[in-house]
N, C-alpha and C positions, 0 to 999 in steps of 0.2 A: 832708167833705160829707155832709149828712143822707141817710139811706137813702131817705126819701120823694122827695127831689130826684133821686137816682140812678135810681130806678124809672122816672121819666118821661124822664130824660136818655139812658139807654142806647140805646133804639131810635133816637133822633135821631142820636146819635153814630155808631152802627153804620151807618146810612144814609149819613151824611156821609163816613164812612171809605171807602165804596164809590164815591160820586159824586165827591168832591173830597178824595182822601187827603192830598195835600200840605198844603192849607190846614188840614185837620183835625189833621194831625200837628203843625203849628206851634202851633195853639191848644192842643193837648194838652200840648205842651212848656211853654208859658207857664203853664198850670194846674199842671203837675207841679212847676214851679220857684217857685211862689208860695206861701209859707207862710201859713196862716190867721192872722188876727189873734188875739192872745192872749185866752183866755177870762178872765172875771172869776173870781177864786178866792174860796172860802168855807171856813170851818172851819179844819181843820188846814193846808190849802193856803195860806190867808192867813197863818198864823203862820210857816210855813216861808219863804214869800216875804219876809215882814217881816224875819226873821232874816238872810236872804241879803242883803237890801238894806242892812241895818245893817253887815254885814261889808264890803260894797262901799264904804261911806263911808270906810273906813280906807285906801283906795287913793288914789293920785294918778291922776286921770283925764286922758287926753290923746287927741288925734285923730291917727290914722295915715293919711296920704294914700294913695289908690289912683288909678289913671289916670282912673277915672270915679266919684269920690266919696271916702268915707273910712270907716274903721272906728273905733269908740270902744274904746279900750284902758284898762285899769285896772292900775296897777303897784303891787304890794305889795313894799315894800323896807324891811327892818329894818336896824338899825345893824350887825348881825352877818352880813350877806350875805357868803358866802365860797365858795359852791359853784356859782355860775352861775345860769342862768335856766331856769325851767320855764314853758312855755306851756300854758294851759288852753283847750280848744276844746269848746264846747257843741254840742248837737245841734239837730235840726229843731224849731222853735218854742221853743227854749231861749234863754238869754242868759247873759252873763258872770256875773251874780249866781247862776245855778243851779250854778256850779262852785266857789263860794267856800268850801265846806266843806273843800276840799283845801288852802286857803291856810295855815291855822294849822300843821299838821304839816310842810308843806314849808318854811315860813318858819323854824320851829324847827330844821330841819335845815340852815339856812344858805342857802337858795335865795331868789333874787328870783323872784317869781311874777307872771306877766302873764296876765290874763284879758281877753278881748275879745268884743264883739258881732259875730257874723258879718253879712255884708251882708243887708239885709232883716230884721234882728232888732235888738231893743233900740234903742240910740241911734245905730247905724250907718246909713248912707244906703242907699237902694234899697228896692225892694219884692220883689225876687227873690233866690233863692239856688240856685246849682247848683255842680257840682264845680269848674269853672274859676274862678268868683267866690270860692268858698271857698278854693281853693289860692292865688289872688292875695292874699287877705287874710292868710292864714297866712304867706305869703312876705314880705309887707310887715311884719308883726309880727316875724318872724325877723330881717329886715334892721335893724329899728329897735332891737331889744333883745337880739339874739343875741350870741354863739353860744348855741344851745339845748342844755342838758344833757338835757332830756326834754320830751316832749309828752304831755299827759294829755287824753284825749278821751272824749266821751260820744256814743253813737248815731251820727248822720250825721257828726258831727265826726271819728269814726274813719275813715270813708270819705274825707273830705277830707284828713286827715293821711297816709293811705296813698298817695293820688294825689300829694301834695306831696313825700313822701319818695322815691317811686319815679320821679318825673319823668314821670308819665303824661299831663300836660297840656303839649304841646310849646311853647306860648307862654309858659310860666312856668319860671323857674329851679328846679332841684331844691332842696328844703329839707333841711338837715342837722340831725340830733339824735343824742344818745347813747343814749337809751332811748325806748320807746314804751309807753303804757298805753292800752288800748282797753276801755272799759266799755260794755256793752250795744250793741256795734257790729254793723252788718250785714256779712255775708260776700259778698253777691252783689247788685250794683246791677242786673245783668241781671234777676234774679228780681224785685226791687222794681219795676223799670220795667214788667215784664210784668204784675205784679199790679195796678199802677196802671191800665194799659191795660184790663185785664179789668174793673176796678171801674167804669170810666166807659163801658164798652161799645165800645171801639175794636175794629174788625174787623181782619183780617189786614193789609190794605193800610194802614189808619190806623196800626197798630202799627209797621209797617215804616217809615212816614213819620216817626213819632215818633223811632225809633231813628236814622234818617238825620239828623234835626235834631240829636240829641245828638252824633253824629259831627261834624257841621259846627261846632257851637259848642265842643265839647271838643277837637277836633283828633284824636280817636281814637274808634273804635267803643266802645259801652258794654261790650263783653266785655273790653276792656283794663283796666277798673276793677274786675275781680273781686278780692276780698280776698286769697284764699290765694296766688295767683301773685305779686301785688304784694308781699305780706309776705315770701314766700320770696325774692324778688329783693332786698329791702332787707336782710334778715338781721340786723336789730337785736334786741338783747335786748328782748323784748316780754312784757308782762303783759296777759292777757285775763281780764276779770272779767265774769261774766254770771249773771243770776238764772235759776234753773230754771223759775220761774213767770212769766217775761217774756212778756206777752201781745202786745206790739207786734213784737218780734223774738225768735223762739223760740231755745231753747238750741242748736239745731243750727247756728246761725250761729257761735257761739263754738267749737263742735267743729270746724267746717270751717276756721276761722282757725288753730286749734291744730295742724292738720295741715301747716301751712307749714314746720315744722321744729323741731328740738330746742331752738332758742333761744326758743320760745314757752312761757310758763307759763300754764296755764289754771286758773282758780279759780272755783268755783261758789258762789253765795249762795242762800239759801232765803227766800222770802216778801218780798223787797224790790222785786220788779217791775222795770219799765223806768226809772222816775224816782226812786222813793224810795231806790234804791241810792246816789244821789248824796249823800244826807244821812246815811248810815250811818257812824258814827265808825270802826267796824272797817275799813270799806272805805278811808276816807281815810288811816288809819294804815298799812294794807297798801300802799297806793300810795306813800306816803312812804318806807317801808322799801325798796320795790323801786327807786325812783328813786335812793336812796342806795347800796344794796348790789347791785342788779342781779339779785336772786334771791329 
């Protein structure tokens, strides 16, 4: 949301938080769960998107049904598949194409690779994305193409995978996988929720109403979705990769996740930021080695 719009919006939201906190909390939740429409790319962004789209054309596209809609999946399956299935989960405002740099090294290692558009993104149905919707979509993909040898995630996709693996959404079955990769992932949804509330001017009562709405929709309070305790409970071999210059999610998120236990390997990159990290050949090759070797 533009800074100029927020400047006028905050006082109104703060007043509404005091007068009608429940209604304000519901509206804030809807806004929180609605990804902005993709911006038109230019320059290098256009070239990267074009290369990703070309890679996506090598896959078999299929629709995976959900109770309320469907997700678009892309299956990369070579003749020498022998090592099982790896699911790729993109982040907020991303899409399956943004994860395709991982396909070549994983396919070369003998894996079937499945990328998919989360709800409200790409060619999948819906306009909103939240943790329960994300977990439902990952669970549907796991049922359709599993068992999963590994899940490779970016940004908000990491929070979705943690909730799915930890069984944090009571309405969804727990997803199983052998390994987990978290790239540029958040460690605290509580922190992100409160940063969002502050950015739009939610007062104390409005923020409490927003978090109650999250509890109702997700079946658990937002604190249950904290990264480190979920990761500690899962205990899977996990690779956390994060750039020290990530301006969207600071490196402290990766450090917090790494504290979950000795089964977590933390690796830092330099100068790749939050999104360019997905296109780095060295990162894709490191992810493939981890999925194969677990170290």
